[in-house]
C-alpha positions in Angstrom: 1.0 -27.1 39.2 4.3 -25.3 40.3 6.5 -27.8 38.2 4.2 -27.3 35.3 4.7 -23.6 35.6 8.4 -23.9 35.7 8.5 -26.0 32.5 6.4 -23.5 30.5 9.6 -21.4 29.7 10.3 -23.6 26.7 8.2 -23.6 23.5 8.0 -26.2 20.8 9.0 -25.3 17.2 11.9 -23.3 15.8 12.7 -19.8 17.0 12.5 -17.2 14.3 15.7 -16.2 12.4 15.9 -13.9 9.4 17.2 -15.9 6.5 20.3 -15.0 4.8 19.6 -13.2 1.5 23.1 -12.4 0.1 21.9 -9.1 -1.3 24.3 -7.2 -3.6 26.2 -4.4 -2.0 25.0 -1.8 -4.4 22.6 -1.2 -7.1 23.1 -1.9 -10.8 22.5 1.6 -12.0 24.3 4.6 -10.3 22.4 7.6 -9.5 22.6 10.3 -12.3 21.6 13.9 -12.4 22.7 17.1 -14.0 22.6 19.0 -10.8 20.7 22.0 -12.2 17.5 21.7 -10.3 18.7 20.0 -7.1 18.0 21.5 -3.8 19.1 18.8 -1.4 20.2 15.3 -1.5 18.6 12.7 0.7 20.1 9.4 1.6 18.1 6.3 1.6 18.3 6.0 5.4 16.7 9.4 5.8 13.9 8.7 3.4 12.1 6.7 6.1 12.0 9.9 8.3 11.2 12.1 5.2 7.6 13.3 5.3 5.6 13.4 2.2 4.7 16.9 3.0 8.4 17.8 2.5 8.9 15.8 -0.6 5.6 16.7 -2.4 6.0 20.5 -2.1 3.0 21.6 -4.7 0.5 23.1 -2.3 -2.3 22.0 -4.8 -1.1 18.5 -4.7 -0.8 18.4 -0.9 -4.5 19.5 -0.5 -5.3 16.5 -2.8 -3.4 14.1 -0.8 -4.9 15.3 2.5 -8.4 15.0 1.2 -7.6 11.5 -0.1 -6.2 10.4 3.3 -9.5 11.4 4.9 -11.7 9.9 2.4 -10.3 7.1 0.5 -12.4 4.0 0.8 -9.5 1.3 0.6 -7.6 3.1 3.3 -10.6 3.0 5.6 -10.9 -0.8 4.9 -7.3 -1.2 5.8 -7.8 0.7 9.0 -10.7 -1.5 10.0 -8.6 -4.6 9.3 -5.9 -3.3 11.6 -8.4 -2.8 14.4 -9.7 -6.5 13.9 -6.1 -7.6 14.0 -5.4 -5.9 17.2 -8.7 -7.5 18.9 -7.6 -10.9 17.5 -4.2 -10.5 19.2 -6.1 -9.9 22.6 -8.3 -13.0 21.9 -5.3 -15.2 21.4 -3.3 -13.8 24.2 -6.2 -14.5 26.6 -5.5 -18.2 26.3 -2.2 -17.6 28.2 -4.1 -17.0 31.3 -6.8 -18.7 33.5 -10.3 -18.1 32.7 -12.5 -17.1 35.7 -16.3 -16.8 35.7 -19.1 -16.2 38.2 -22.3 -18.0 38.1 -25.5 -17.2 40.0 -28.1 -20.0 39.8 -31.7 -20.4 40.9 -33.6 -23.7 40.8 -37.3 -24.4 41.8 -38.4 -27.9 41.6 -41.6 -30.1 42.5 -41.5 -33.8 42.5 -44.4 -35.8 41.1 -47.0 -37.0 43.6 -47.1 -40.3 41.9 -43.7 -41.1 43.0 -43.4 -39.1 46.2 -45.8 -39.4 49.2 -45.1 -35.8 50.4 -44.2 -33.7 47.5 -43.3 -30.1 48.2 -41.7 -27.3 46.1 -37.9 -27.2 46.9 -35.6 -24.3 46.0 -31.9 -24.3 45.4 -29.6 -21.1 44.9 -26.1 -21.3 44.3 -23.4 -18.6 43.8 -20.1 -20.0 42.5 -16.9 -18.8 40.9 -15.1 -21.2 38.5 -11.5 -21.2 37.1 -10.2 -23.2 34.3 -6.8 -23.1 32.7 -4.8 -25.1 30.1 -1.3 -25.1 31.3 0.8 -24.0 28.2 3.4 -26.7 29.0 4.7 -27.1 25.4 4.2 -23.4 24.3 1.4 -23.7 22.1 -0.4 -20.6 23.2 2.9 -18.6 23.3 3.5 -19.7 19.6 -0.1 -18.9 18.7 0.5 -15.3 20.3 3.7 -14.8 18.4 1.7 -15.7 15.3 -1.1 -13.2 16.2 1.3 -10.4 17.0 3.1 -10.9 13.6 -0.3 -10.8 11.9 -1.1 -7.4 13.8 2.5 -6.1 12.5 1.7 -7.3 9.2 -1.6 -5.3 9.1 0.3 -2.2 10.4 2.6 -2.5 7.4 -0.2 -3.3 5.1 -1.9 0.0 6.3 1.4 1.9 5.6 1.7 0.4 2.3 -1.8 1.7 1.2 -0.9 5.1 2.7 2.4 5.0 0.6 0.5 3.7 -2.5 -2.4 6.2 -2.2 -0.1 9.2 -1.9 2.2 8.1 -4.8 -0.7 7.3 -6.9 -2.3 10.7 -6.2 0.9 12.3 -7.1 1.3 10.4 -10.2 -2.2 10.9 -11.5 -1.9 14.6 -10.7 1.2 15.1 -12.9 -0.1 13.0 -15.6 -3.2 15.1 -15.7 -1.2 18.4 -15.9 0.8 16.8 -18.8 -2.4 16.0 -20.5 -3.8 19.4 -20.0 -0.6 20.9 -21.2 -0.6 18.9 -24.3 -4.1 19.8 -24.8 -3.4 23.4 -24.5 -0.4 23.0 -27.0 -2.6 21.3 -29.4 -5.4 23.7 -29.1 -3.1 26.6 -29.7 -1.7 24.9 -32.7 -5.1 24.2 -34.1 -5.8 28.0 -33.9 -2.5 28.8 -35.5 -3.0 26.5 -38.4 -6.4 27.7 -38.9 -5.1 31.1 -39.5 -2.3 29.6 -41.7 -5.2 28.0 -43.8 -7.1 31.0 -44.2 -3.8 33.0 -45.3 -3.1 30.2 -47.7 -6.6 30.3 -49.2 -6.2 34.1 -49.6 -2.7 33.7 -51.3 -4.3 31.0 -53.6 -7.1 33.5 -54.7 -4.6 35.9 -55.4 -2.6 33.4 -57.5 0.6 33.5 -55.2 0.4 29.9 -54.3 -1.1 26.7 -55.8 -4.0 24.6 -54.7 -1.5 22.0 -53.4 -0.2 24.4 -50.8 -3.8 24.9 -49.6 -4.4 21.2 -49.5 -1.3 20.8 -47.4 -2.4 23.5 -45.1 -5.7 21.6 -44.7 -3.8 18.4 -43.9 -1.8 20.0 -41.3 -4.8 21.5 -39.6 -6.8 18.3 -39.6 -3.8 16.2 -38.4 -3.6 18.5 -35.3 -7.4 18.5 -34.7 -7.5 14.7 -34.4 -5.2 14.8 -31.3 -7.9 16.7 -29.5 -10.6 14.1 -28.9 -8.0 11.6 -27.8 -6.4 14.2 -25.2 -9.9 15.2 -24.1 -10.6 11.6 -23.3 -7.5 10.8 -21.5 -8.0 14.1 -19.5 -11.4 13.0 -18.3 -10.1 9.5 -17.6 -7.3 10.8 -15.5 -9.7 13.1 -13.5 -12.1 10.1 -12.9 -9.1 8.1 -11.5 -8.3 11.1 -9.3 -11.9 11.1 -8.2 -11.6 7.4 -7.2 -8.5 7.9 -5.1 -10.2 10.8 -3.5 -13.2 8.8 -2.7 -15.5 11.4 -4.3 -18.0 11.4 -7.3 -17.0 14.9 -8.0 -14.4 17.2 -6.6 -13.2 20.6 -7.6 -9.7 20.2 -8.9 -7.2 23.0 -9.1 -6.8 25.2 -12.2 -4.3 23.3 -14.3 -1.2 25.5 -14.6 0.9 23.2 -17.1 3.9 21.3 -16.1 7.0 23.4 -15.4 10.4 22.1 -15.2 10.9 22.5 -11.5 7.6 21.9 -9.9 7.1 20.2 -6.4 9.8 17.5 -6.3 13.1 19.3 -5.5 14.9 16.3 -3.8 17.5 14.1 -5.4 17.2 10.8 -3.6 20.4 8.7 -3.0 19.3 5.1 -3.3 21.8 3.8 -0.6 22.5 0.0 -0.3 20.1 -2.8 -1.0 20.2 -4.1 2.4 18.4 -1.1 3.7 15.2 -2.1 1.8 14.5 -4.8 4.6 13.8 -1.9 7.0 12.3 0.7 4.5 9.9 -1.0 2.4 6.4 -2.0 3.9 5.8 -4.9 1.4 9.2 -6.4 2.5 8.1 -5.9 6.2 4.8 -7.5 5.6 6.5 -10.5 4.0 8.8 -10.9 6.9 5.9 -10.7 9.5 4.0 -13.4 7.4 7.2 -15.4 7.6 7.4 -15.0 11.4 3.8 -16.0 11.8 4.2 -19.2 9.7 7.2 -20.0 11.7 5.3 -19.7 15.0 2.5 -21.8 13.4 4.9 -24.8 13.0 5.5 -24.7 16.8 1.8 -24.6 17.3 1.3 -27.7 15.1 4.1 -29.5 16.9 2.4 -29.2 20.4 -0.4 -31.3 19.0 1.7 -34.4 19.4 2.0 -34.1 23.0 -0.5 -34.2 25.9 -2.5 -31.2 27.1 -2.9 -30.5 30.9 -5.9 -28.6 32.2 -6.9 -27.6 35.7 -10.3 -26.4 36.7 -11.9 -25.5 40.0 -15.1 -24.2 41.6 -15.7 -22.5 44.9 -19.1 -21.1 46.0 -22.2 -21.2 48.3 -25.3 -23.2 47.8 -28.6 -23.0 50.1 -32.3 -23.3 49.9 -32.9 -19.6 50.8 -31.3 -16.5 49.5 -31.0 -15.1 52.8 -28.7 -18.1 53.9 -26.6 -18.1 50.7 -23.5 -17.1 52.8 -24.0 -19.5 55.5 -20.8 -21.3 56.6 -22.3 -24.7 56.2 -23.4 -23.9 52.4 -19.9 -23.9 51.1 -19.2 -26.0 48.0 -16.0 -26.6 46.0 -14.3 -28.9 43.5 -10.9 -29.3 42.0 -10.1 -31.1 38.9 -7.2 -32.0 36.8 -7.0 -33.6 33.5 -4.5 -34.8 30.8 -5.5 -35.4 27.2 -3.1 -37.0 24.9 -3.5 -38.1 21.2 -3.6 -41.9 20.7 -5.2 -42.5 17.1 -6.3 -39.8 14.8 -5.3 -41.5 11.5 -2.4 -39.1 10.8 -4.2 -35.8 11.3 -1.8 -34.4 13.7 1.2 -35.4 11.5 -0.5 -34.1 8.4 -1.1 -30.8 10.1 2.6 -30.5 11.2 3.6 -31.1 7.5 1.3 -28.5 6.3 2.6 -26.0 8.8 6.2 -26.7 7.7 5.3 -26.2 4.1 3.6 -23.0 4.8 6.7 -21.8 6.6 8.8 -22.8 3.7 6.4 -20.9 1.2 6.7 -17.9 3.5 10.5 -17.8 3.3 10.4 -18.4 -0.5 7.7 -15.4 -0.8 9.9 -13.3 1.5 13.0 -13.8 -0.8 10.8 -13.2 -3.7 9.5 -9.9 -2.3 13.1 -8.8 -1.4 14.2 -9.7 -5.1 11.2 -7.7 -6.6 12.0 -4.8 -4.2 15.8 -4.8 -5.4 15.0 -4.6 -9.1 12.1 -2.1 -8.4 14.8 0.2 -7.2 17.1 -0.5 -9.9 14.2 0.0 -12.4 13.2 3.3 -10.8 16.9 4.4 -10.7 17.2 3.5 -14.5 14.1 5.3 -15.4 15.0 8.6 -13.6 18.5 8.2 -15.0 16.7 8.0 -18.7 14.5 10.9 -18.1 17.2 13.2 -16.9 19.4 12.5 -19.9 16.4 12.8 -22.4 15.2 16.2 -20.8 18.4 17.9 -21.6 18.3 16.7 -25.3 14.5 17.5 -25.8 15.0 20.9 -24.2 17.6 21.7 -26.7 15.4 20.2 -29.5 12.6 22.4 -28.3 14.8 25.6 -28.4 16.1 24.6 -31.9 12.6 24.0 -33.3 11.3 27.3 -31.8 14.2 29.1 -33.6 13.6 26.9 -36.8 9.8 27.8 -36.8 10.6 31.6 -36.2 13.1 31.8 -39.1 10.8 29.8 -41.5 8.0 32.2 -40.7 10.0 35.2 -41.4 11.4 33.6 -44.8 7.8 32.6 -45.7 6.5 36.2 -45.1 9.4 37.6 -47.1 8.7 35.2 -50.0 12.0 33.4 -49.5 10.6 30.2 -48.1 7.7 28.0 -49.3 4.6 27.2 -47.2 5.9 23.7 -47.1 8.8 24.9 -45.4 6.7 26.7 -42.9 4.5 23.8 -42.3 7.4 21.5 -41.8 8.8 23.7 -39.1 5.6 24.0 -37.3 5.1 20.3 -37.4 8.5 19.7 -35.9 7.8 22.4 -33.2 4.5 20.8 -32.3 6.1 17.3 -32.0 8.9 18.9 -29.8 6.5 20.7 -27.6 4.5 17.5 -26.9 7.6 15.4 -26.3 9.1 17.8 -23.8 5.8 18.0 -21.9 5.9 14.2 -21.7 9.5 14.0 -20.7 8.7 16.5 -17.9 5.9 14.3 -16.7 8.2 11.3 -17.1 10.9 12.8 -14.8 8.3 13.7 -12.1 6.8 10.1 -12.2 10.2 8.7 -12.1 11.1 10.6 -8.9 7.8 9.5 -7.3 8.5 5.8 -8.3 11.9 6.0 -6.7 10.6 7.5 -3.4 8.0 4.9 -3.3 10.5 2.2 -4.1 12.7 3.3 -1.2 9.8 3.0 1.2 7.8 6.2 0.8 8.9 8.1 3.7 7.4 8.9 6.8 3.5 8.7 7.3 1.9 11.2 9.3 
């Protein structure tokens, strides 16, 4: 037994080593920013320690996130899975130790008078302790423990991934909702303005100042704006419903929509750092690595099936006919057993299971490489999308200012009889389009920052 314990320091199967990935030294797209609204730069190495409360600074958004973290149903399922994985790890680890049990037995017998000349009732009581242990000579239980621990750590990262996803989804839906509300407000104001323009056009037509064509043109402009309202109203309700699902509620009082200002809630400019940092920042990459560790350990478990299993069991206790004499020295009973079980013939089952474990390990490695590859390009795409939004926002802001001035001058010229109603309507149409486009690019910039923050790991979870 002592010799066997000495041999248990080794374990079958390969020890885990992280595969070489040959990641690029930097991302394809450099970070770009105009520097006008930046409060602080945060390196990728600091993102892991950056709380979402510090990144998302809109008080109303923080309230929504806090409520979602306490009520979201997917999050509660993930928390339950984590608790189950912890208990499973305890179950697997218990195989590393002997199992000890206590047995108290009572037996009352009476033999048949047909086979016994003097049958009398007999009582037997026994109190025994039993020990059984399968010696982990080849490391089967230790490899199984490694796999269980990796599964548990995988569930930890899955829970963190759901936290990160939930927070970013709430923030994304929130800013999308603000954009829709702002565009709905722009469209409603434009409808009211064009309604007045139509009334003026009808009056001017009655007085013979303009033709019926101008009136029809005013009607077309009014209706073309009105048709945007039902679609925006549907999008608004749909976005609210998405928020309700994330909040885990059938109904919830949302904050009063304040539009989408240029600088709202996300003052940080994230520095993406180097790709190799993703291995320690992103929960999906960590999940994939833990799955790879578990699969590698399962190879060792499968390999031990080729070798004999050693078991030791023993029983020690007392047995007597009367309870009061149960601890009598003459009632001692004990047994000690040792056994060896080795596979002889199983029609290739053990070898096939070993092959399955090896292939599963190879698949886990490939999945890990694929996850890292996707993570790398996820950051690249997020950087590129933020760069696009930052470049476009400057142009669209200048366009908005220009169309506002164009519309102002066109109205003055129209009121003074210099410009036609078509000139006025054209200026209003361009202003309306610029206002909608500017609201959408503000939304896109917020969503791009959220996406980059999430792509870099999503920060610290409280």
